[in-house]
MARLUMVEX-310657 format. One record per residue (C-alpha): residue number from 0; residue in one letter; chain; x, y, z. Coordinates in steps of 0.25 Angstrom, whole numbers. Layout:
BEGIN
+------+------+-------+-------+-------+-------+
| resi | resn | chain |    c1 |    c2 |    c3 |
+------+------+-------+-------+-------+-------+
|  NUM |    a |     A |     X |     Y |     Z |
...
+------+------+-------+-------+-------+-------+
! end
This chain:
BEGIN
+------+------+-------+-------+-------+-------+
| resi | resn | chain |    c1 |    c2 |    c3 |
+------+------+-------+-------+-------+-------+
|    0 |    m |     A |     0 |    -1 |     0 |
|    1 |    d |     A |     5 |    14 |    -4 |
|    2 |    k |     A |     5 |    22 |    10 |
|    3 |    r |     A |    10 |    35 |     4 |
|    4 |    p |     A |     3 |    47 |     8 |
|    5 |    s |     A |    -5 |    54 |    -3 |
|    6 |    s |     A |     2 |    69 |     0 |
|    7 |    f |     A |    15 |    73 |     4 |
|    8 |    a |     A |    11 |    71 |    20 |
|    9 |    i |     A |    21 |    65 |    28 |
|   10 |    d |     A |    15 |    56 |    40 |
|   11 |    i |     A |    26 |    58 |    50 |
|   12 |    r |     A |    21 |    48 |    59 |
|   13 |    r |     A |    26 |    37 |    49 |
|   14 |    f |     A |    40 |    42 |    48 |
|   15 |    p |     A |    49 |    32 |    50 |
|   16 |    f |     A |    60 |    31 |    60 |
|   17 |    h |     A |    71 |    30 |    50 |
|   18 |    g |     A |    65 |    42 |    43 |
|   19 |    w |     A |    66 |    50 |    57 |
|   20 |    i |     A |    81 |    46 |    57 |
|   21 |    g |     A |    82 |    52 |    43 |
|   22 |    l |     A |    77 |    65 |    47 |
|   23 |    v |     A |    86 |    65 |    60 |
|   24 |    l |     A |    98 |    62 |    52 |
|   25 |    i |     A |    94 |    74 |    43 |
|   26 |    a |     A |    92 |    84 |    54 |
|   27 |    i |     A |   106 |    80 |    60 |
|   28 |    f |     A |   115 |    79 |    49 |
|   29 |    w |     A |   109 |    90 |    39 |
|   30 |    p |     A |   113 |   102 |    48 |
|   31 |    l |     A |   127 |    93 |    52 |
|   32 |    n |     A |   130 |    92 |    37 |
|   33 |    w |     A |   126 |   107 |    34 |
|   34 |    f |     A |   131 |   115 |    47 |
|   35 |    l |     A |   143 |   107 |    52 |
|   36 |    p |     A |   157 |   113 |    48 |
|   37 |    g |     A |   167 |   104 |    40 |
|   38 |    l |     A |   166 |    91 |    35 |
|   39 |    r |     A |   152 |    84 |    39 |
|   40 |    t |     A |   146 |    80 |    26 |
|   41 |    n |     A |   154 |    68 |    25 |
|   42 |    w |     A |   147 |    62 |    37 |
|   43 |    a |     A |   134 |    69 |    37 |
|   44 |    f |     A |   129 |    66 |    23 |
|   45 |    f |     A |   127 |    51 |    25 |
|   46 |    p |     A |   117 |    54 |    38 |
|   47 |    l |     A |   110 |    66 |    32 |
|   48 |    w |     A |   106 |    58 |    19 |
|   49 |    l |     A |   104 |    46 |    27 |
|   50 |    g |     A |    94 |    55 |    34 |
|   51 |    y |     A |    88 |    60 |    21 |
|   52 |    s |     A |    86 |    46 |    16 |
|   53 |    l |     A |    80 |    40 |    28 |
|   54 |    t |     A |    71 |    53 |    29 |
|   55 |    m |     A |    66 |    50 |    15 |
|   56 |    d |     A |    64 |    36 |    17 |
|   57 |    g |     A |    55 |    39 |    29 |
|   58 |    l |     A |    47 |    48 |    20 |
|   59 |    v |     A |    44 |    38 |    11 |
|   60 |    f |     A |    41 |    28 |    22 |
|   61 |    v |     A |    30 |    38 |    26 |
|   62 |    r |     A |    25 |    41 |    13 |
|   63 |    r |     A |    25 |    26 |     8 |
|   64 |    g |     A |    25 |    17 |    19 |
|   65 |    s |     A |    39 |    12 |    13 |
|   66 |    s |     A |    52 |    16 |    11 |
|   67 |    l |     A |    66 |    12 |     7 |
|   68 |    f |     A |    70 |    10 |    22 |
|   69 |    q |     A |    58 |     4 |    26 |
|   70 |    r |     A |    56 |    -6 |    15 |
|   71 |    s |     A |    71 |   -11 |    17 |
|   72 |    w |     A |    82 |    -5 |    26 |
|   73 |    k |     A |    91 |   -15 |    20 |
|   74 |    r |     A |    89 |   -10 |     6 |
|   75 |    y |     A |    88 |     5 |    11 |
|   76 |    l |     A |   103 |     2 |    15 |
|   77 |    e |     A |   106 |    -4 |     1 |
|   78 |    l |     A |   102 |    10 |    -4 |
|   79 |    f |     A |   114 |    16 |     2 |
|   80 |    f |     A |   125 |     6 |    -2 |
|   81 |    i |     A |   119 |     7 |   -17 |
|   82 |    s |     A |   120 |    22 |   -15 |
|   83 |    m |     A |   134 |    22 |   -12 |
|   84 |    l |     A |   137 |    15 |   -24 |
|   85 |    g |     A |   128 |    23 |   -33 |
|   86 |    w |     A |   134 |    36 |   -29 |
|   87 |    w |     A |   148 |    33 |   -31 |
|   88 |    l |     A |   145 |    29 |   -44 |
|   89 |    f |     A |   140 |    43 |   -48 |
|   90 |    e |     A |   154 |    49 |   -40 |
|   91 |    v |     A |   161 |    41 |   -49 |
|   92 |    l |     A |   154 |    47 |   -61 |
|   93 |    n |     A |   156 |    61 |   -55 |
|   94 |    e |     A |   171 |    59 |   -56 |
|   95 |    r |     A |   168 |    61 |   -71 |
|   96 |    v |     A |   159 |    72 |   -71 |
|   97 |    q |     A |   163 |    79 |   -59 |
|   98 |    n |     A |   149 |    85 |   -56 |
|   99 |    w |     A |   150 |    86 |   -42 |
|  100 |    s |     A |   162 |    84 |   -31 |
|  101 |    y |     A |   163 |    85 |   -16 |
|  102 |    i |     A |   170 |    95 |    -8 |
|  103 |    g |     A |   175 |    93 |     6 |
|  104 |    i |     A |   180 |    78 |     4 |
|  105 |    s |     A |   195 |    81 |     1 |
|  106 |    i |     A |   197 |    79 |    16 |
|  107 |    f |     A |   193 |    65 |    16 |
|  108 |    a |     A |   202 |    53 |    13 |
|  109 |    q |     A |   197 |    45 |     1 |
|  110 |    p |     A |   191 |    33 |     8 |
|  111 |    i |     A |   184 |    42 |    18 |
|  112 |    y |     A |   178 |    50 |     7 |
|  113 |    l |     A |   174 |    37 |     0 |
|  114 |    l |     A |   167 |    32 |    12 |
|  115 |    e |     A |   160 |    44 |    17 |
|  116 |    a |     A |   156 |    47 |     3 |
|  117 |    t |     A |   150 |    33 |     1 |
|  118 |    i |     A |   142 |    34 |    12 |
|  119 |    s |     A |   136 |    47 |     8 |
|  120 |    f |     A |   133 |    42 |    -5 |
|  121 |    s |     A |   125 |    30 |     1 |
|  122 |    t |     A |   112 |    40 |     4 |
|  123 |    v |     A |   110 |    44 |   -11 |
|  124 |    i |     A |   102 |    32 |   -15 |
|  125 |    p |     A |    93 |    31 |    -2 |
|  126 |    a |     A |    91 |    46 |    -2 |
|  127 |    v |     A |    86 |    47 |   -17 |
|  128 |    f |     A |    77 |    34 |   -16 |
|  129 |    g |     A |    71 |    38 |    -2 |
|  130 |    a |     A |    68 |    52 |    -8 |
|  131 |    s |     A |    63 |    46 |   -22 |
|  132 |    e |     A |    53 |    36 |   -13 |
|  133 |    f |     A |    48 |    48 |    -6 |
|  134 |    i |     A |    44 |    55 |   -19 |
|  135 |    a |     A |    38 |    43 |   -23 |
|  136 |    s |     A |    29 |    43 |   -12 |
|  137 |    f |     A |    20 |    55 |   -17 |
|  138 |    n |     A |     8 |    55 |   -26 |
|  139 |    f |     A |    13 |    65 |   -36 |
|  140 |    i |     A |    23 |    53 |   -39 |
|  141 |    r |     A |    13 |    43 |   -40 |
|  142 |    w |     A |     4 |    52 |   -49 |
|  143 |    m |     A |    14 |    54 |   -60 |
|  144 |    k |     A |     9 |    50 |   -74 |
|  145 |    k |     A |    17 |    41 |   -82 |
|  146 |    g |     A |    29 |    45 |   -90 |
|  147 |    p |     A |    37 |    40 |  -102 |
|  148 |    i |     A |    39 |    25 |  -103 |
|  149 |    i |     A |    53 |    20 |  -102 |
|  150 |    s |     A |    54 |     6 |  -104 |
|  151 |    q |     A |    64 |    -6 |  -100 |
|  152 |    d |     A |    65 |   -11 |  -114 |
|  153 |    r |     A |    79 |   -15 |  -120 |
|  154 |    k |     A |    80 |    -3 |  -130 |
|  155 |    t |     A |    77 |     7 |  -119 |
|  156 |    t |     A |    86 |     1 |  -109 |
|  157 |    l |     A |    98 |     0 |  -119 |
|  158 |    f |     A |    95 |    15 |  -122 |
|  159 |    f |     A |    96 |    19 |  -107 |
|  160 |    f |     A |   109 |    11 |  -105 |
|  161 |    s |     A |   116 |    16 |  -118 |
|  162 |    a |     A |   111 |    31 |  -114 |
|  163 |    g |     A |   117 |    29 |  -100 |
|  164 |    v |     A |   131 |    22 |  -105 |
|  165 |    a |     A |   130 |    34 |  -115 |
|  166 |    m |     A |   128 |    45 |  -104 |
|  167 |    l |     A |   138 |    39 |   -95 |
|  168 |    g |     A |   150 |    40 |  -107 |
|  169 |    l |     A |   146 |    53 |  -110 |
|  170 |    m |     A |   147 |    58 |   -95 |
|  171 |    l |     A |   160 |    50 |   -94 |
|  172 |    i |     A |   166 |    57 |  -106 |
|  173 |    w |     A |   160 |    71 |  -107 |
|  174 |    p |     A |   157 |    73 |   -91 |
|  175 |    r |     A |   155 |    88 |   -93 |
|  176 |    y |     A |   144 |    87 |  -103 |
|  177 |    f |     A |   137 |    74 |   -98 |
|  178 |    f |     A |   138 |    74 |   -83 |
|  179 |    a |     A |   123 |    73 |   -81 |
|  180 |    f |     A |   124 |    58 |   -87 |
|  181 |    m |     A |   129 |    54 |   -74 |
|  182 |    w |     A |   116 |    56 |   -69 |
|  183 |    l |     A |   110 |    48 |   -80 |
|  184 |    s |     A |   119 |    38 |   -86 |
|  185 |    v |     A |   119 |    29 |   -73 |
|  186 |    f |     A |   103 |    27 |   -75 |
|  187 |    f |     A |   103 |    25 |   -89 |
|  188 |    m |     A |   113 |    13 |   -87 |
|  189 |    l |     A |   108 |     7 |   -76 |
|  190 |    e |     A |    93 |     8 |   -78 |
|  191 |    p |     A |    94 |    -2 |   -90 |
|  192 |    f |     A |   102 |   -11 |   -81 |
|  193 |    n |     A |    91 |   -11 |   -72 |
|  194 |    v |     A |    81 |   -15 |   -82 |
|  195 |    w |     A |    90 |   -26 |   -88 |
|  196 |    l |     A |    94 |   -32 |   -75 |
|  197 |    g |     A |    79 |   -32 |   -69 |
|  198 |    n |     A |    81 |   -21 |   -59 |
|  199 |    r |     A |    71 |   -11 |   -55 |
|  200 |    s |     A |    72 |     2 |   -64 |
|  201 |    l |     A |    66 |    15 |   -67 |
|  202 |    t |     A |    61 |     8 |   -81 |
|  203 |    d |     A |    52 |    -1 |   -72 |
|  204 |    f |     A |    43 |    12 |   -70 |
|  205 |    t |     A |    45 |    19 |   -83 |
|  206 |    k |     A |    42 |     8 |   -92 |
|  207 |    n |     A |    28 |    12 |   -87 |
|  208 |    g |     A |    30 |    26 |   -88 |
|  209 |    d |     A |    31 |    27 |   -73 |
|  210 |    w |     A |    41 |    38 |   -69 |
|  211 |    r |     A |    37 |    40 |   -55 |
|  212 |    p |     A |    49 |    33 |   -49 |
|  213 |    i |     A |    59 |    42 |   -58 |
|  214 |    i |     A |    51 |    55 |   -52 |
|  215 |    s |     A |    52 |    50 |   -39 |
|  216 |    l |     A |    67 |    47 |   -41 |
|  217 |    f |     A |    68 |    61 |   -46 |
|  218 |    l |     A |    61 |    69 |   -36 |
|  219 |    g |     A |    68 |    60 |   -25 |
|  220 |    v |     A |    82 |    63 |   -30 |
|  221 |    l |     A |    80 |    77 |   -32 |
|  222 |    m |     A |    74 |    79 |   -17 |
|  223 |    t |     A |    87 |    71 |   -12 |
|  224 |    g |     A |    95 |    79 |   -21 |
|  225 |    f |     A |    91 |    92 |   -15 |
|  226 |    f |     A |    95 |    87 |    -2 |
|  227 |    w |     A |   108 |    81 |    -7 |
|  228 |    e |     A |   112 |    96 |   -12 |
|  229 |    m |     A |   105 |   103 |     0 |
|  230 |    w |     A |   113 |    95 |    10 |
|  231 |    n |     A |   126 |    97 |     2 |
|  232 |    f |     A |   126 |   111 |     1 |
|  233 |    y |     A |   130 |   113 |    15 |
|  234 |    s |     A |   139 |   100 |    16 |
|  235 |    y |     A |   153 |    98 |    18 |
|  236 |    p |     A |   159 |    90 |    11 |
|  237 |    k |     A |   149 |    93 |     0 |
|  238 |    w |     A |   147 |    91 |   -16 |
|  239 |    i |     A |   147 |   102 |   -26 |
|  240 |    y |     A |   144 |   101 |   -41 |
|  241 |    t |     A |   150 |   105 |   -54 |
|  242 |    v |     A |   141 |   102 |   -64 |
|  243 |    p |     A |   144 |   108 |   -78 |
|  244 |    f |     A |   134 |   116 |   -85 |
|  245 |    v |     A |   123 |   116 |   -75 |
|  246 |    n |     A |   131 |   121 |   -62 |
|  247 |    f |     A |   122 |   132 |   -59 |
|  248 |    g |     A |   109 |   135 |   -50 |
|  249 |    h |     A |   114 |   127 |   -39 |
|  250 |    i |     A |   104 |   121 |   -28 |
|  251 |    f |     A |   114 |   119 |   -17 |
|  252 |    e |     A |   127 |   113 |   -24 |
|  253 |    m |     A |   119 |   107 |   -36 |
|  254 |    p |     A |   116 |   115 |   -49 |
|  255 |    l |     A |   101 |   115 |   -51 |
|  256 |    l |     A |   103 |   106 |   -63 |
|  257 |    g |     A |   110 |    96 |   -57 |
|  258 |    y |     A |    98 |    93 |   -50 |
|  259 |    l |     A |    94 |    86 |   -62 |
|  260 |    g |     A |   104 |    76 |   -61 |
|  261 |    y |     A |    98 |    70 |   -49 |
|  262 |    l |     A |    85 |    65 |   -57 |
|  263 |    p |     A |    93 |    54 |   -65 |
|  264 |    f |     A |   102 |    51 |   -53 |
|  265 |    s |     A |    90 |    47 |   -45 |
|  266 |    l |     A |    87 |    37 |   -57 |
|  267 |    e |     A |   102 |    32 |   -56 |
|  268 |    l |     A |   101 |    29 |   -42 |
|  269 |    y |     A |    87 |    21 |   -45 |
|  270 |    s |     A |    95 |    13 |   -56 |
|  271 |    l |     A |   107 |    11 |   -49 |
|  272 |    y |     A |   100 |     6 |   -36 |
|  273 |    h |     A |    92 |    -5 |   -44 |
|  274 |    f |     A |   104 |    -8 |   -52 |
|  275 |    i |     A |   113 |   -12 |   -39 |
|  276 |    m |     A |   101 |   -17 |   -32 |
|  277 |    g |     A |    99 |   -26 |   -45 |
|  278 |    l |     A |   112 |   -31 |   -43 |
|  279 |    f |     A |   110 |   -36 |   -29 |
|  280 |    g |     A |    97 |   -43 |   -34 |
|  281 |    s |     A |    86 |   -33 |   -30 |
|  282 |    k |     A |    79 |   -28 |   -44 |
|  283 |    h |     A |    65 |   -25 |   -42 |
|  284 |    s |     A |    64 |   -25 |   -26 |
|  285 |    g |     A |    55 |   -12 |   -26 |
|  286 |    y |     A |    63 |    -7 |   -14 |
|  287 |    l |     A |    65 |     7 |   -21 |
|  288 |    q |     A |    50 |    14 |   -23 |
|  289 |    v |     A |    52 |    26 |   -30 |
|  290 |    s |     A |    39 |    23 |   -37 |
|  291 |    p |     A |    26 |    28 |   -31 |
|  292 |    d |     A |    19 |    14 |   -35 |
|  293 |    n |     A |    28 |     4 |   -28 |
|  294 |    s |     A |    28 |     8 |   -13 |
|  295 |    s |     A |    25 |    -6 |   -10 |
|  296 |    p |     A |    32 |   -14 |   -22 |
|  297 |    d |     A |    40 |   -27 |   -20 |
|  298 |    r |     A |    39 |   -29 |    -6 |
|  299 |    i |     A |    51 |   -27 |     2 |
|  300 |    t |     A |    51 |   -31 |    17 |
|  301 |    a |     A |    57 |   -20 |    26 |
|  302 |    e |     A |    71 |   -26 |    32 |
|  303 |    g |     A |    76 |   -25 |    45 |
+------+------+-------+-------+-------+-------+
! end
């Protein structure tokens, strides 16, 4: 049964314990991260973003009666490990395009930096997926009309894969002009593999013209991206951007047009997550629920 309320209201009485923990973490580590002198974000980033992830998960539970953490705390932990691997992929690609860099990290020995960065990177996927499930809980997503059909036939998947390879090649050869393909190429290459391997993919929805999961991901990552950029602004260490051609009209450190990169990034995370889970034998589990109609998909027993 879909337990989601019909309005934007939140029944605070149903807010779960782990959601309250998330709020406490935000209340403690947001001011510490902004107002303490010297180095602090290297240790404050993870608890702050764990707080965001748990808070989002609590809001999803209130609205849907189900959430990532509630469905399986073990799978919730897996999101953090997959996120570590996923974001390092983009760090490697950024070595070529040089669209962002970090200030205040030169003081760290390389092993310490790698460890603390990896821990921080672990929060990316839980944050984005939690926010996307929250967006999917609202009726304006459910009531969206059908859009263009993108099928799973051989011709379409081969076109996607070829386009992804071409975009990656162009980005590596001419990074100044094709840097934006970092946020498209991974999705275009992995989505066909998910189809071919029988993993869950976004074309499971778009083959029927259902774009609601994509819109949920788009809005969820934009909401998360706003907090990333806002909390980063007064952080130290922090990241800054050097994006060719669009490095103007900043909202915090990010150029305004740079926020568009978050949209395909959310699709890349979705494809990357299901590709990795497919390698470990979990194909159509229904654990991630960014569609408004799968609040009770394949039944998953909450563990622990």
